[in-house]
N, C-alpha and C positions, 0 to 999 in steps of 0.2 A: 521407268526413263524408256527412251526408246533405242529401237533397235540401233538405231546409227551413231546413238549419246558417241559409245566408246573409242569411236573415230576419232576422234583428240588421243587419240594414244601416238599418232604422230607428232602428237607435238613434243616440244624440247624448251622444256621449261629456260627461260633465262636469268644470271646469272643476279643477284642481288650485290650493288658496290662489294662485300668483303668477302665472295666467291668462297670459295669449301675452307668449312673448319670451324672452327670456334669463333662467334663474331667478340670486338672486345670490348662485349657491356658493363665490366668491374666498374665501383667506382673507385676512384683512386680519395677517396674522402676517411676519414676514422670512420666515422658516424656514418654510417648509407644511408637512405633511406629511400621510399619508396618513390616516386616522380611522375603523376600519371591523368592523362589526357584524353577529353572524347571528341570526338567531331559524328557530324548527322548532319548528309544531303538527299534530296529525291533527287530520284533518276526519271524527270519527265519522258513522254514521248514525243516527240514532237510534228504539231499539228499541222506542220505544211508539206509534211515529207513523204515522194509520192511510193515509194513501198509500202506492202506489207508490214503488218506487224502479227508473227505468227507466235501463236501460243507454243512452250517448250515443254518438252518431258511428256507425253503423250499418243499423239497424232499428227500424223506430215500436212502441213499443209492447213493445218486450220486453222483460219485470223481470230485474232482478241477482239471482241464482242463489244464489249463494257470494262469499267476499271470500277474491283472492290475496295482497290487501293491499292494505291502507287510502291515500287519496288524504292530500295535507298540502295544508298551507301552509311555505312558506319562505322569509325576507324578507333582506336585505341593507341593510342602511347603508355609505353613502360619503358621506365629508367630508374641506374636506383643511385644514380651522381654519373654515372659515367657518358655513350652514345648508350640512345636509344631503338626500339624494337619498335615497329610499327604492324598492325592486325587491321585487316583490312578483309570487311563481310560483307560482301557486295549479295542484298536479293538477286537470286536465277538461277537458272540450272545448274547451270556449274559457267565456267570460262578457261578457256585453252590460254596455250602461254602466248600467245601474237600476244592478247587484250592485258595477259600481267604482264609483259615482255614495257608496252606501251605504259600501264600504270605505275610502274615502278620509275623507269625513264621521266616520265613526271617531273617526280619529284626524286631526279639524284640528288637538284641542286641543294633540297636540307642539308639541316648540317644538326650534324650530329647523328647521323640516322645508320645503324650500324642494319638494319635488316628491313627489309619491307615484302611483308606476306601477304597473300590476297585469297581468298576463301568465298565461298558459294554455300548461301543454306541451301540452296537445294529444292528451291520455290518448282511446282510443276508448274506454276499460274502463271509463270514473267514469262517474257518476252524471249524472241532464241536467242541466246546470244552464241547457240557456235554456228547454227547456219546447217546444221542437219535436220528439221525440222521446216521448211518450206517444204513442196513438192519436191517429186524425185527428182534427185538431182544438179535442184537450184540452190543458192546461195539464202537459209532463211531468214539471215541475220538484215536486220532493219542499220544501217549507216549512220541515221543521223541518230537513234540510239543509245549505238556501241560509243558514237561518239558522246552522249552524256553519261552515256557511267559510267568512262572514263574518267571525266572531269570534272564527275561529283567524286567519284573515288579521289582523284588527287584532291579538292577540295577537302576534303571528308578530313585526309589524312594529315593535311595542313594545320586544321580545325584540334589537332586534334594531339597536336605540339603542343602549336599556341598554349593552348587548355592547361598544360600537362601543371602539377600542382603538387605539394606531398601532403603525406600521408600512408594511413596505414593497410594493410591488405588481408586479407579473413578467407577462410575455403567452407563452404558447405557438401555439407548436399539432403536431396531427401529420394528416399525409394517411391516409387509413381508403380500405381497396382493397378491389374485390368488398362492399359492404355496401349502395351503392346501388339501386334499382330506380325507374327516371322513363317512368310509365306513357302519356309520351305521348311525339310528338314534339315537336321533335327534343328530345337527351338533352342535356341541361343542368342539372346541380346543380354545387355547392358539400364536393367534394369530403374536407373537414376537420372534423376535429373540433379547434372553437379552448376556449382557455385561461386564465383573467384567475387569477394566485391569488396572497394577500395570506400574506407573511409576519408576524405577529405582532413585535414588541418583545423582548415578553415570555418570545417562546421556547412561549407558549402554543398548541394548537388550529391551523393553518390553515382557509383555506378555498380555496376552486376553485368558478370560475363557470364548466359547461359553455355551445355552442356547437354546434347540430349541427343541419345542413337537412331533417333527415323528420316525419315520420310518424308520432308515436307505437300503433302498431298490427302489432307482432308477435304479438302474439294474434291475429289480424282478424278477420274481421266473425260467427263462428258464436260469437265468447268471450261467457258469462256470468257471468264472474267479475268483480268489482270489482277496478280495477291497479291503477297507475299510468305498469305497464307501464314500458318501456325507460328514463327518463327515471328512474323512482323508483333498478332495480337499479345503474346505470349510478352515482350519485350515493351509493348504499348499501354497493359494493365496492371503491369511490378510499377511502370514507372507510376501509370495515375492512383496506387496503387502507395507508395512511396518517398513516392516525387524522385529516388531517383532514374538516375538515363540506365539504357540497358542495350547489350550488345550478343544476337543468339553468334553461337557457336554447332558447325551438327559433326557426332559424332561417329562409332565405326555402323551405318545404317545398309553395309553390304549385306544382302539376303533371302531375298529382298522384305527390308525387318520397312513397318511404318503403325501407325497410329492406328486403331480399331474401329469399325465405324459402330454411332454413336446413335446412330439412325437407323429407322426401315427402310430406307430408298435415299444412297447418297445422291443418286440423278436428281433429284425432286428438290431432296432438303438440305443439299450437299452446305448452305448457307451456317445454315443451324448445327451442320455436327463439326464443321468449322469452330463454330461459336462455344458448341461443351467441350470442344478436346482442347479449345483455350483455353475454355474458364478451367478447367482442372491441372491444369497446367500453370496457368497464376497460384491453383489454392499449392497447389506443391512445390514451387517457388518461394511463397510470402512462409508457409513454410518451417523453409529455412530460418532459423534465425539466431542473436548476437550468442546464446549460447549453446547451441548445435558447434559454432564450427573454434577451427582455430586458426590462429596467428599466422603467417607465413614472412618471419626473416625477412627483411628487404636483401636478398642475395637474388644475383638472373646472371645468367649465362644462355647460348645460343647457339648448338655441333650444329653441324649444316652438312648433307652428304649431296653430292651428285653421281648416280651412276643409272646405267643404263640395264632394259628388263628390253630381254628377248623379245622379242616381236613376232608374232603368231599367227596370228588374223588375217588371211590375203584382203577380208574386204575395206581393211583399215585406208589398203594401197589407192584405193578409187578413189579415195575422195581430196585425196593429195595429189592427184594428179588430173582432178577434176577442179582443182582452186581453191574450195572450198576451206580446207585447210593451207594452211600458213604457217607452219613449224616445220622444223627438222625431223630428218629421218636420220640414223645415222647403222651405219655396215655395223653389221653384229651373225651374229650365230643363230639359227633363226629356220622357220621354214618357210618365211617372206627370203630372207637374207639380208631383215632391217632389222634396227631394237631403238627402242625409246628413251632417251634423253631424258630420264629425269631428275625430285629431287625428295628431299624429306627432312624434315629438321628436327627439333627438341628445345624449348624454349623449358629451360629449367628455374619455376621460379620458389625458393628455399627445395625443399625436396622433393612438390609436384612440379612433372614433367609433362609438358603439353604439345605432346609431338602432331605434327604441322601433317597427313599425308593422302600423298596425291590421289586419291581415287576416295575404292566406295569400297568399303573392309570389311570382310565377315569380322563378326563380332569373334565369334570362338578362337579367330586367327589374331587377337589379343586378349580372350579371355584364355585360351586352351578348356580343358571339359568337354565336349559331344562334340562327335568331330562327323558327320555324312562318308557310308561306303557305298559309293557308287563306281568306282575308279580303285582296286584292292590293292594296285602298283602306285599309286600314288602317297608320293612322301611328304609329310606337315614337314612343313618349320617347325620351333619352336614359339612360342607364344610370343610375343610382346608385353605379359607384364611378369614372366620369368625374366626371358631377357636383363629385362627395368630390373627388378632384384636383384639380379649376383650383379650388378653396377651401385650396387644399395638407393636405389630410387622408388619412393618412398610412399606415390601414387600418381599412375600414368591415368591420362587426359587422351581422348582424340580429342581434332581437328583434321574429318576429311576432307576430302575437296580441296586442297590446299597447293596452292601454284600452279595448277596441273592436273586432272583429270586423269585419272586409268581405268576409268569403269572398273565396274565389278575385279573385287580380288578375293577370289575362289580357294578356297583351301583343297591343293592337287590332292588327298586322299576320294574327293566329292567332283574332282573336274571330266563332266562325261559329256561327249559332243558326239551329233551326228555323224555318222558313217557317209552315207550316202549325202551327207552337205554341209563337213564341217565347220562349224561357226554361221553358216547362211540361216540351218533351219535349225530350229529347238529338237530334244527332241527328249525321252523319258524313260528312270532307271526299270530297276526289279521293280521297286516297289511303288509305278506306275509315278515318277517321285518329275518334277517338271524342272529339264535342268535349264531355264530360259539364259541365265546370269551369262552363263560361255560366248553365246553372241555375243554379246559384249565386254567382253576377256581380250585383249589381252595374249592370255596365255597359261595355261597352266606354272610355268617360273614365276612367273610376275610374286603370289606368298611368299617366296625366297627368297630374289631379290628387295622384298620388304623388310622380312626378317634380317637380310646380310647390313640392311642399311642406316634397319634400327640398333644394332650391336655396335656397327663406326661409328654411327654419332655416338650411343650412348658411351663407346669407348672413352672415345677422345674428354667427354667432358668430366674424367676423371686423372 
């Protein structure tokens, strides 16, 4: 992730049509049933655009030199006979709330839609969708591409709503082995590939939602080709093997969690590394069989919490003043005097909680267990899984980079800044461990704010 990615923390996510609280998703039917729909649209660059198309995720000012595969918008509509919820996944590094707001506004007339949620797959081989990977101080977004992205998201969402049909919903998972690289001590990650599978009553093509906690950067940092990276190839491969449509959701990827290199030199064999990574994930996905799944009852609720995170990183203000970011900051007690208004939602599917997190959450903040200790004065919040259990939630899934981007959400006990240039330069701790992620963080209070918002949203579900 580029150092400036976290500048989106000045963003304030726009409200969805129902505002804060419990969305009215319950069915009035005596016998509710799952109604699920799917839509998919390609996002094509405009060949007549005079603006450069910069690649996002690593280096500044790098123009895309070719196409491996085009990015897409994929959408899922869910309801149980009442109002519906949309999940729209965009193949890009991240989206600020200005873009999320435009997508939501374009769908404001969609009937019976309680909530529109937009997340990014976090591919590091997509165009700059935040404006932060152009030359220094220059907005890196291509206006024509952003218009195409917004249009594709809207069309995919409308297609999903029109495509809905009744059926059953099933949940399963597979443990992936020897797949992860955690670049920061302690090594904590969620090894599972999760799947929610929809089986239509009319025996037409089904739908699979995959959840996996790794950065989509198997092509690595020397790549200049446009690509969805492994999220796209995983979905395409499963569709080829099963006929089911598919959509990818990133999990808790902070830390920095990524897939291992499966070739000796990723600069030379980047495509081969992508293929191997994708083939392994496809194999794990296909190992989730009906015998290993459980059926989810047709019950759906969504609880949404609007909250403010103190903005301690002074570098973020610069991008607001430069006009690269067009989002709202609010007055708050912090090192800068500002805060970031953002949102978190919990979508309950039976007893399964799909939690939409506005950033890149360190896995230990969700799972508990080991924590770094570079900052002995830092107090970590209770892990989300513990809070979930107290509120009767059976199992917790994460969709990261949802409706906003807070960058890395770091445990306070391991939050360490460079003393000479806090947030501007990275530093190392007493173990020699690199603390890069803090330069891309809103501040140490973010983790507690996320936990508090999650607890408030979970409390309202009961």
